[in-house]
TORKE-625089 format. One record per residue (C-alpha): residue in one letter; residue number from 1; z, y, x. Coordinates in steps of 0.02 Angstrom, whole numbers, always signed. Layout:
BEGIN
a, NUM, Z, Y, X
...
END
This chain:
BEGIN
x, 1, -4619, +3860, +4010
x, 2, -4668, +3723, +4153
x, 3, -4761, +3755, +4305
x, 4, -4943, +3722, +4323
x, 5, -4910, +3546, +4395
x, 6, -5057, +3415, +4371
x, 7, -5058, +3365, +4193
x, 8, -4989, +3191, +4139
x, 9, -5109, +3068, +4073
x, 10, -5146, +3102, +3877
x, 11, -5213, +2970, +3764
x, 12, -5386, +2993, +3679
x, 13, -5295, +2998, +3512
x, 14, -5345, +3100, +3362
x, 15, -5288, +3118, +3187
x, 16, -5423, +3007, +3109
x, 17, -5341, +2861, +3196
x, 18, -5187, +2887, +3084
x, 19, -5276, +2844, +2920
x, 20, -5246, +2678, +2836
x, 21, -5323, +2609, +2681
x, 22, -5239, +2679, +2525
x, 23, -5136, +2819, +2612
x, 24, -5134, +3002, +2550
x, 25, -5207, +3091, +2698
x, 26, -5093, +3224, +2785
x, 27, -5157, +3169, +2957
x, 28, -5327, +3247, +2968
x, 29, -5351, +3436, +2969
x, 30, -5522, +3426, +2879
x, 31, -5500, +3532, +2727
x, 32, -5585, +3422, +2593
x, 33, -5647, +3248, +2561
x, 34, -5835, +3318, +2562
x, 35, -5922, +3485, +2599
x, 36, -5943, +3613, +2469
x, 37, -6094, +3607, +2347
x, 38, -6195, +3754, +2444
x, 39, -6173, +3662, +2604
x, 40, -6219, +3480, +2534
x, 41, -6375, +3558, +2451
x, 42, -6435, +3629, +2610
x, 43, -6402, +3463, +2704
x, 44, -6498, +3364, +2570
x, 45, -6647, +3483, +2583
x, 46, -6642, +3467, +2770
x, 47, -6686, +3284, +2754
x, 48, -6858, +3335, +2688
x, 49, -6900, +3410, +2860
x, 50, -6810, +3280, +2965
x, 51, -6973, +3193, +3020
x, 52, -7020, +3343, +3133
x, 53, -6932, +3398, +3291
x, 54, -6804, +3544, +3261
x, 55, -6901, +3712, +3255
x, 56, -6884, +3833, +3397
x, 57, -6904, +3976, +3278
x, 58, -6775, +3906, +3169
x, 59, -6656, +3887, +3318
x, 60, -6674, +4064, +3371
x, 61, -6660, +4122, +3188
x, 62, -6488, +4039, +3177
x, 63, -6430, +4115, +3341
x, 64, -6482, +4284, +3280
x, 65, -6386, +4258, +3112
x, 66, -6226, +4200, +3209
x, 67, -6250, +4354, +3329
x, 68, -6247, +4468, +3177
x, 69, -6094, +4382, +3102
x, 70, -5998, +4423, +3261
x, 71, -6075, +4589, +3309
x, 72, -6157, +4523, +3466
x, 73, -6325, +4485, +3541
x, 74, -6411, +4323, +3524
x, 75, -6393, +4298, +3713
x, 76, -6205, +4296, +3683
x, 77, -6224, +4143, +3570
x, 78, -6240, +3960, +3615
x, 79, -6267, +3824, +3489
x, 80, -6164, +3670, +3510
x, 81, -6149, +3493, +3439
x, 82, -5975, +3537, +3383
x, 83, -5828, +3611, +3479
x, 84, -5811, +3444, +3571
x, 85, -5982, +3481, +3661
x, 86, -5911, +3645, +3724
x, 87, -5761, +3556, +3805
x, 88, -5882, +3422, +3883
x, 89, -5985, +3561, +3955
x, 90, -5835, +3656, +4034
x, 91, -5868, +3581, +4207
x, 92, -6029, +3674, +4209
x, 93, -5927, +3833, +4218
x, 94, -5910, +3809, +4404
x, 95, -5724, +3843, +4425
x, 96, -5618, +3738, +4539
x, 97, -5499, +3682, +4409
x, 98, -5456, +3681, +4227
x, 99, -5292, +3749, +4157
x, 100, -5250, +3693, +3984
x, 101, -5116, +3769, +3869
x, 102, -5005, +3637, +3794
x, 103, -4957, +3578, +3661
x, 104, -5134, +3581, +3601
x, 105, -5297, +3484, +3574
x, 106, -5318, +3375, +3723
x, 107, -5501, +3355, +3729
x, 108, -5516, +3482, +3875
x, 109, -5392, +3374, +3978
x, 110, -5504, +3221, +3954
x, 111, -5663, +3310, +3994
x, 112, -5594, +3389, +4155
x, 113, -5532, +3220, +4208
x, 114, -5703, +3138, +4176
x, 115, -5782, +3265, +4289
x, 116, -5650, +3237, +4424
x, 117, -5595, +3419, +4407
x, 118, -5412, +3457, +4452
x, 119, -5332, +3482, +4280
x, 120, -5160, +3578, +4259
x, 121, -5059, +3613, +4114
x, 122, -4944, +3759, +4049
x, 123, -4825, +3691, +3933
x, 124, -4750, +3800, +3801
x, 125, -4584, +3776, +3718
x, 126, -4552, +3817, +3535
x, 127, -4584, +3949, +3461
x, 128, -4733, +3936, +3580
x, 129, -4745, +4120, +3632
x, 130, -4878, +4168, +3764
x, 131, -4801, +4256, +3920
x, 132, -4908, +4389, +3995
x, 133, -4991, +4363, +4156
x, 134, -4976, +4181, +4177
x, 135, -4957, +4121, +4358
x, 136, -5128, +4006, +4382
x, 137, -5205, +3917, +4524
x, 138, -5364, +4018, +4601
x, 139, -5526, +4004, +4519
x, 140, -5465, +3907, +4357
x, 141, -5540, +3906, +4188
x, 142, -5388, +3934, +4062
x, 143, -5409, +3843, +3893
x, 144, -5306, +3878, +3742
x, 145, -5320, +3858, +3551
x, 146, -5296, +4007, +3431
x, 147, -5240, +3972, +3308
x, 148, -5163, +3818, +3411
x, 149, -5169, +3641, +3347
x, 150, -5045, +3567, +3319
x, 151, -4923, +3713, +3325
x, 152, -5012, +3821, +3193
x, 153, -4969, +3973, +3302
x, 154, -5092, +4124, +3297
x, 155, -5092, +4248, +3442
x, 156, -5162, +4427, +3439
x, 157, -5318, +4469, +3556
x, 158, -5200, +4568, +3662
x, 159, -5082, +4425, +3690
x, 160, -5224, +4301, +3727
x, 161, -5302, +4422, +3851
x, 162, -5132, +4477, +3936
x, 163, -5090, +4295, +3949
x, 164, -5255, +4252, +4029
x, 165, -5276, +4395, +4144
x, 166, -5268, +4298, +4309
x, 167, -5396, +4168, +4251
x, 168, -5565, +4160, +4317
x, 169, -5633, +4108, +4146
x, 170, -5542, +4108, +3983
x, 171, -5596, +3990, +3855
x, 172, -5526, +4005, +3676
x, 173, -5540, +3865, +3547
x, 174, -5553, +3956, +3374
x, 175, -5594, +3799, +3271
x, 176, -5478, +3860, +3139
x, 177, -5496, +4053, +3142
x, 178, -5596, +4073, +2989
x, 179, -5450, +4012, +2893
x, 180, -5318, +4143, +2963
x, 181, -5353, +4314, +2884
x, 182, -5501, +4410, +2810
x, 183, -5599, +4497, +2952
x, 184, -5522, +4379, +3081
x, 185, -5421, +4509, +3165
x, 186, -5356, +4385, +3297
x, 187, -5532, +4325, +3348
x, 188, -5604, +4361, +3513
x, 189, -5783, +4302, +3462
x, 190, -5850, +4479, +3446
x, 191, -5733, +4560, +3578
x, 192, -5874, +4552, +3712
x, 193, -5752, +4533, +3856
x, 194, -5825, +4483, +4024
x, 195, -5761, +4303, +4074
x, 196, -5724, +4250, +3905
x, 197, -5802, +4110, +3802
x, 198, -5749, +4072, +3619
x, 199, -5784, +3899, +3539
x, 200, -5809, +3891, +3351
x, 201, -5837, +3735, +3240
x, 202, -5882, +3696, +3070
x, 203, -5795, +3531, +3063
x, 204, -5632, +3583, +2984
x, 205, -5664, +3717, +2851
x, 206, -5832, +3657, +2798
x, 207, -5783, +3466, +2795
x, 208, -5913, +3418, +2917
x, 209, -5836, +3308, +3048
x, 210, -5973, +3177, +3037
x, 211, -6107, +3306, +3079
x, 212, -6054, +3378, +3246
x, 213, -6099, +3565, +3236
x, 214, -6027, +3730, +3307
x, 215, -6065, +3868, +3426
x, 216, -5997, +3977, +3571
x, 217, -5992, +4159, +3582
x, 218, -5952, +4250, +3747
x, 219, -6006, +4310, +3918
x, 220, -6197, +4269, +3925
x, 221, -6178, +4234, +4110
x, 222, -6054, +4089, +4068
x, 223, -6155, +4027, +3921
x, 224, -6302, +4009, +4034
x, 225, -6205, +3895, +4137
x, 226, -6152, +3786, +3993
x, 227, -6336, +3785, +3930
x, 228, -6397, +3722, +4096
x, 229, -6310, +3546, +4049
x, 230, -6386, +3535, +3876
x, 231, -6535, +3429, +3833
x, 232, -6686, +3472, +3730
x, 233, -6653, +3468, +3534
x, 234, -6469, +3444, +3564
x, 235, -6453, +3509, +3381
x, 236, -6556, +3423, +3243
x, 237, -6620, +3502, +3088
x, 238, -6461, +3470, +2980
x, 239, -6347, +3547, +3101
x, 240, -6464, +3709, +3109
x, 241, -6460, +3724, +2919
x, 242, -6271, +3700, +2918
x, 243, -6248, +3845, +3040
x, 244, -6372, +3955, +2932
x, 245, -6272, +3915, +2776
x, 246, -6098, +3945, +2857
x, 247, -6149, +4112, +2931
x, 248, -6244, +4175, +2780
x, 249, -6175, +4298, +2648
x, 250, -6148, +4153, +2530
x, 251, -6057, +4054, +2664
x, 252, -5943, +4193, +2703
x, 253, -5899, +4220, +2514
x, 254, -5860, +4035, +2501
x, 255, -5746, +4043, +2659
x, 256, -5653, +4193, +2585
x, 257, -5622, +4099, +2428
x, 258, -5570, +3938, +2518
x, 259, -5459, +4041, +2630
x, 260, -5368, +4114, +2488
x, 261, -5341, +3946, +2408
x, 262, -5275, +3864, +2563
x, 263, -5157, +4009, +2590
x, 264, -5088, +3987, +2420
x, 265, -5068, +3800, +2447
x, 266, -4987, +3836, +2615
x, 267, -4855, +3954, +2543
x, 268, -4815, +3831, +2405
x, 269, -4804, +3687, +2530
x, 270, -4691, +3785, +2652
x, 271, -4569, +3807, +2501
x, 272, -4577, +3627, +2460
x, 273, -4549, +3569, +2638
x, 274, -4401, +3689, +2666
x, 275, -4318, +3642, +2493
x, 276, -4328, +3451, +2554
x, 277, -4255, +3500, +2724
x, 278, -4409, +3464, +2823
x, 279, -4398, +3574, +2973
x, 280, -4556, +3692, +3000
x, 281, -4555, +3717, +3192
x, 282, -4666, +3879, +3202
x, 283, -4733, +3997, +3074
x, 284, -4894, +3923, +3013
x, 285, -5048, +4028, +3020
x, 286, -5173, +3880, +3008
x, 287, -5210, +3749, +2879
x, 288, -5072, +3631, +2946
x, 289, -4885, +3629, +2988
x, 290, -4789, +3568, +3141
x, 291, -4631, +3488, +3075
x, 292, -4481, +3406, +3153
x, 293, -4448, +3218, +3125
x, 294, -4280, +3176, +3055
x, 295, -4148, +3203, +3193
x, 296, -4103, +3043, +3279
x, 297, -4245, +2940, +3212
x, 298, -4381, +2861, +3313
x, 299, -4546, +2939, +3264
x, 300, -4637, +2771, +3271
x, 301, -4523, +2695, +3152
x, 302, -4528, +2840, +3035
x, 303, -4718, +2847, +3036
x, 304, -4725, +2669, +2992
x, 305, -4606, +2695, +2849
x, 306, -4716, +2837, +2786
x, 307, -4869, +2722, +2797
x, 308, -4778, +2589, +2701
x, 309, -4758, +2717, +2566
x, 310, -4939, +2764, +2566
x, 311, -4926, +2929, +2665
x, 312, -5028, +2959, +2835
x, 313, -4963, +3096, +2952
x, 314, -5015, +3150, +3119
x, 315, -4894, +3094, +3257
x, 316, -4877, +3217, +3406
x, 317, -4837, +3094, +3558
x, 318, -5009, +3132, +3615
x, 319, -4988, +3311, +3641
x, 320, -4903, +3360, +3802
x, 321, -4739, +3444, +3765
x, 322, -4713, +3358, +3602
x, 323, -4677, +3175, +3653
x, 324, -4519, +3107, +3598
x, 325, -4382, +3061, +3744
x, 326, -4260, +2918, +3735
x, 327, -4086, +2914, +3813
x, 328, -4009, +2769, +3908
x, 329, -3892, +2746, +3766
x, 330, -4036, +2715, +3641
x, 331, -4031, +2884, +3567
x, 332, -4187, +2991, +3551
x, 333, -4228, +3172, +3571
x, 334, -4328, +3281, +3447
x, 335, -4488, +3215, +3377
x, 336, -4637, +3290, +3287
x, 337, -4770, +3276, +3164
x, 338, -4919, +3373, +3101
x, 339, -4956, +3391, +2918
x, 340, -5114, +3464, +2846
x, 341, -5099, +3580, +2699
x, 342, -5133, +3497, +2538
x, 343, -5115, +3534, +2349
x, 344, -4940, +3542, +2266
x, 345, -4954, +3366, +2182
x, 346, -4996, +3285, +2337
x, 347, -4846, +3375, +2432
x, 348, -4735, +3305, +2297
x, 349, -4788, +3131, +2346
x, 350, -4758, +3171, +2531
x, 351, -4584, +3241, +2493
x, 352, -4537, +3086, +2394
x, 353, -4603, +2970, +2528
x, 354, -4512, +3070, +2664
x, 355, -4345, +3049, +2586
x, 356, -4373, +2869, +2551
x, 357, -4435, +2839, +2735
x, 358, -4287, +2927, +2810
x, 359, -4163, +2829, +2704
x, 360, -4257, +2663, +2752
x, 361, -4263, +2697, +2942
x, 362, -4082, +2745, +2940
x, 363, -4036, +2587, +2847
x, 364, -4141, +2489, +2967
x, 365, -4256, +2429, +2832
x, 366, -4431, +2471, +2914
x, 367, -4562, +2331, +2901
x, 368, -4678, +2375, +3048
END
């Protein structure tokens, strides 16, 4: 594990930029092409009320429902315009710096730099275990994902809390937690630990990337600091209705069913990748895999060859710790891609394209 030296520049690059017309999408971690019917119906209904300002009563009702969902009080819930707003608000915590565990989602790095905060990284090597009692700068907010994007590693609450024991504030991004296991035993959202803030998002599981909706659960003292930077009506009526559906009994039942379906798809996809010789880097516990590029192949060339064959995957060079290195003799070190879990018939196309792309790159036949 590297020391907590200042973070290298990380591009503002996300999986949606990997999509190309006509390509089968393994790049974006959103579960489906559109939200499920119960969510669509609620959002369509919200249009009828959209002429009015969002209701304060409805806002409070949603907070109370989320609080019941996690076994906390409404004061321990803060509504957010997606997890991204939570990252944008991190400077309001008042710590002297941010420390981000990498490889992981790079938005906290970007937001810390925008606020002129010193930003440090702790870069983990595969299989991305968390050591207890990480050495940290004084008065820092430690940010990590659980499960982690893009590694798909899931950590227990004890592992996370032991790792972050020396942090002034511990921020845990749980954007994919609802897809891990029934009851979410790895979640800290209901743990009620002082100094901890958990970020949750509806983007991925509910296929709501265009709506920007989520929430934070945690230490009310810290949530008050985050809320001090929010404007009035920062969530509109459609977002409130989405939160209401997602944390309702019907919403929980849908998540349970979708989770079982995703787990079955992931198990089948893991078998198919292994049979094709595609290296899975870490045991996947989220709706995506971190896989190794074919050895000795430039990831940029291989990515282009996959696009030529109608497959979009997520390159990982923008994740600190996963960039491919080049030797003076022209050789390259390990490279990585993230693959979203998809149904078996789509995985068959991926495997066929992967084999063809590798053959083409090794033969020097790429077109991009």
